[in-house]
N, C-alpha and C positions, 0 to 999 in steps of 0.2 A: 805494535813497532815499542820497543825498548827506550823507554828514558836516557837522555845522557849527559853530560855534563858537562860544558863550556867556562873555560877563562877565557877572558881579554884581559891584558895585562900586558903597563909596559910606561912611560915616559910619553911618549906618542900620539900624536893626535888621530881618533877613528875607531876606542872601542865604544861609546857609546853610537856613534854612528854605524857598526858591523849590528847592536843591539840591534838598532832600530832596522836596520837591512833585513834581521832574521826574522824580528815580528812580524815586519808587512810580508816576509815569505812565506810564513808558516796560516797567519789568519787568510791571505790571498787563497793560500789551497782547503781551507776551509776550518782551520783546527781553529783552537781556541788560545786568545794571549793575555794573560799578564801581565802588565810591565810597571814595573816599581822600579823608586827610585831613590837617595840614603846621601844626606849628605849636602842632599842640591835645595833651594828652591823648586816649588813646582812653575816654575817660569820659563821654564826649558821651552823653544819652542818648537824643537822636535813635539812633542806632547800635547800641541794644540791639532794638530795632523793627524797623530797617530788616537788621538778619543773619536774624531770622526770619520774610522776605521771599520766594518762590521768585523766581528769576530775580538778586536780589542779591547779591554778594557786595562785602563790606569789609573792607577791609584799611590797616588801621593799622597802627604800631607806637609803641608806648607809649614817650614822650620826658619826661624829665626837666630841662629845659632853661629852664623859665620864660622869663621877656623876655629880649628880647635886651639890653635895655641893663640888665641885672642883672650879663652874663653877661662873664667874664673870659675874656682870649681867647685862653686854649688852649680853654674853655669855647666861643667861637661857634667853634673851628677845630672838634673835636668835632661843633657843632652842625652844621655845613655838612656836613662826611663823612656823617654822621648821612641826612638830608634830600635827598642826594646822590644816597644808596643808595637810599633808599625812591623816589622820583621812578626813579629806574633800572628797578625793580622794578615798578613799576606801570607801564611801557611797556612791562615787556616781557609782561605780565600781560598787560594790555590788546588788544599786538598778538598773543600768543600763544591766547588763548584765543577771540576773532575776538569783543568786545564791541562791543555796541550804543551803550551810553553812558557817558561815563568820565566821572566826579567829582572834582574835587581843591579838594576844598575848603579855605582859606586860602593858594594854590599863589600868588596873587599878592604875599603879604604873606610871603612867602619868598621867590620872588623880587626885592620892593623892596629886602626887607634883605639880600643873595646869600647868601643861606643855600641857595641850588641855583645852580648852575652854567646862566645864561642859555642856553647855547649850547647844552645839553643841551632847553630847554623848547622853545626857538624849531625848534630842529632837527625834532624831534618833532612840535611843532603845522603844519609844514611837508606833513612825509611821512608822517604819519599815517593807515593805511587809509580807503581813501577815501567809505567808510559809519559810520564813528565821530563821535558824536557828541560834542564835550569841551562840561564847562562847566569856569570857572575862578572861585573867590569869591576877594574881598578888596578892600582898596584904593587909589585912586591908582595904576591901573594903566598901567603906561607905553608911552609911544607906543606901537613895535611889540608891543604885547602890541591894544587899542585898533586900529592897526591892521589887526589879522587877525581879528578878532569880526565876526563875523556876527551876533550881537546884543551886544547891552552897557546893562543897564539897570543906572542908578541907584538908587540907595538913598540916600536924605539921610533926617537925623534933626532932626526938627524940634520933639519934645522926647522925655526916654526918662527913665525914672527915677532913675539911674544919677546925672545931673545934682546928684538932692535927695540924691546918699546912699544909697539903695537898690542895695545890687549883685546882682549875677546871683543869678537862682532858679530851683532845681531845677524840668524839668517848662516853663519860660516860654522860658529865655534859656537854659539848659543844660539 
């Protein structure tokens, strides 16, 4: 099977949920999955369940950087080093462990915010193992990522409780 590139993007809810669903489906078929996240803490509740599913390895690193617009210049430098190291580790694991599906949740946002080196991600996508399926989530993917995508799914917000001041709820949005 030739691995393809999936991009789940947009301002709507469901990008991570779709990636989790594909990870579960893939693992259920006996394939190996590596699930990683960028720009999020490692406390998202879906990770608790994914960690208990056979054939899924969750690889996250605790980060406490917060939103980039609140970071000092020095914090941005440290965050970029952190996320580049994380990306390099994920690439190594996906390649060495002969993973069938790699999920990189919020990698598109990390890319857009220059929290990762663009060349590292693009070079990996071009030279990834032939059978490796890759899922990337986030908002507003750059043209180079759109062009590489085999699947591009757009999640559009029509209504969302956040617009009424309702914050993310445990078990539903996080």
